[in-house]
matplotlib code that plots the C-alpha trace (Angstrom):
import matplotlib.pyplot as plt

x = [19.2, 18.5, 17.7, 16.5, 13.5, 11.8, 10.4, 13.6, 15.4, 19.0, 18.0, 15.5, 19.0, 18.1, 14.5, 15.9, 18.2, 16.2, 13.6, 16.1, 17.8, 14.5, 13.5, 17.2, 15.5, 18.8, 19.3, 20.8, 19.7, 17.7, 16.9, 14.9, 13.8, 13.7, 12.9, 13.5, 13.3, 15.7, 15.5, 11.9, 13.9, 16.0, 14.1, 15.0, 18.4, 18.4, 16.3, 18.8, 22.3, 23.8, 27.5, 27.3, 24.8, 25.2, 23.8, 23.1, 22.3, 22.7, 25.5, 27.5, 30.8, 31.8, 32.4, 31.6, 27.6, 27.8, 30.6, 30.4, 32.6, 32.6, 32.3, 34.7, 32.7, 34.7, 33.4, 29.7, 29.0, 30.5, 28.9, 25.3, 24.1, 20.5, 17.2, 16.2, 14.9, 18.0, 21.8, 23.2, 25.8, 23.1, 21.5, 24.8, 25.8, 22.4, 23.1, 26.8, 26.2, 23.6, 26.1, 29.9, 30.4, 28.5, 29.5, 28.3, 28.0, 27.5, 26.6, 27.3, 23.7, 23.5, 20.3, 17.9, 14.8, 12.7, 13.4, 16.8, 19.1, 19.9, 23.9, 23.0, 20.6, 23.9, 25.9, 23.2, 23.1, 26.9, 26.3, 23.7, 25.9, 28.8, 26.2, 24.8, 28.2, 29.2, 32.1, 31.4, 35.0, 36.3, 34.4, 36.7, 36.8, 36.4, 39.6, 39.7, 41.3, 44.3, 44.7, 47.7]
y = [-12.5, -13.6, -17.2, -19.0, -20.8, -18.8, -21.9, -23.7, -21.7, -20.4, -21.2, -17.9, -16.1, -14.7, -13.5, -11.9, -10.0, -9.1, -7.7, -5.8, -4.2, -3.2, -1.3, 0.7, 2.1, 1.5, 3.5, 1.5, -1.5, -4.3, -6.7, -9.8, -12.5, -15.4, -17.8, -21.4, -20.8, -18.2, -19.6, -17.8, -14.6, -14.6, -12.1, -9.0, -9.8, -10.3, -6.8, -4.9, -6.4, -5.8, -4.8, -6.8, -9.8, -10.6, -14.2, -14.8, -18.1, -20.0, -22.5, -25.2, -24.5, -26.9, -23.2, -22.0, -20.6, -17.2, -17.0, -15.1, -16.1, -15.3, -18.4, -19.2, -20.2, -23.5, -24.4, -24.0, -27.6, -29.5, -27.4, -27.8, -24.4, -24.0, -25.9, -25.1, -26.8, -26.6, -26.5, -22.7, -23.7, -24.2, -20.7, -18.8, -20.6, -19.3, -15.7, -15.0, -13.4, -10.7, -9.8, -8.6, -10.1, -12.6, -12.7, -15.7, -15.4, -17.8, -17.5, -21.1, -21.8, -23.6, -25.0, -25.6, -25.9, -23.7, -20.0, -17.8, -17.9, -15.1, -15.2, -15.8, -12.6, -10.8, -12.1, -11.3, -7.5, -7.1, -8.8, -6.2, -3.3, -4.8, -5.1, -1.3, 0.2, -2.0, -3.3, -7.0, -7.4, -7.1, -10.6, -13.2, -15.7, -19.1, -21.4, -23.9, -26.8, -28.6, -32.5, -33.5]
z = [15.2, 18.8, 19.0, 21.7, 23.7, 26.8, 28.1, 28.5, 31.2, 29.9, 26.4, 26.6, 26.5, 22.7, 23.3, 26.4, 25.1, 21.9, 24.2, 26.3, 23.0, 21.7, 24.9, 24.0, 20.9, 19.0, 15.9, 13.0, 14.7, 13.2, 16.1, 15.4, 18.2, 15.8, 19.2, 17.7, 13.8, 13.2, 9.4, 9.2, 9.8, 6.6, 4.5, 6.7, 6.3, 3.0, 2.4, 4.9, 3.9, 7.0, 7.3, 10.9, 11.3, 15.1, 15.8, 19.7, 21.2, 24.1, 23.1, 25.4, 25.1, 28.2, 30.4, 33.3, 33.2, 31.8, 29.9, 26.5, 23.6, 19.7, 17.7, 14.9, 11.9, 11.6, 15.1, 14.7, 12.9, 16.1, 18.7, 20.3, 19.8, 21.2, 20.2, 16.5, 13.3, 11.4, 12.1, 12.5, 10.5, 7.3, 8.3, 8.2, 5.0, 3.7, 4.7, 4.1, 0.8, 2.9, 5.5, 5.3, 8.8, 10.8, 14.1, 16.5, 19.9, 22.7, 26.0, 28.1, 29.6, 33.5, 33.3, 30.2, 32.7, 34.7, 34.4, 33.1, 36.1, 37.7, 36.8, 33.0, 33.3, 34.4, 31.6, 29.3, 30.5, 29.7, 26.5, 25.7, 26.7, 24.6, 21.4, 21.8, 22.4, 18.8, 21.0, 20.3, 19.1, 22.7, 23.1, 23.6, 20.7, 21.5, 21.5, 18.8, 20.3, 18.5, 18.3, 19.8]

ax = plt.figure().add_subplot(projection="3d")
ax.plot(x, y, z, "-o")
ax.set_aspect("equal")
plt.show()
């Protein structure tokens, strides 16, 4: 599930990745360009019951632009993830009974206006390669800050 708004600069990460993955004609992949309404794409997930459901979105993680991280479920409610109608945590709660593993991947945006940044496109290409080669476990996990 690739989420984002192509009209908002780097928030277009999801649709960009979806288009590029579709161009690859990958077998055993169902690629969904969810735009800003991922809740409208729950039926294909429920119908296919994937082993791995990968959700890709622009995510403000406080990192340098283009950084890619897997986001632990317990951090989802605390983060600003793209611009959609329902919180991503609600979407995940709904889908968790239909997918064995849900992997949330965030890409740190640089700007949310105009066209997508070239450095963000380069990060997207790296992420596309990791996904198509099923190496998403190699993506660094976003660290949970411990309170002092």
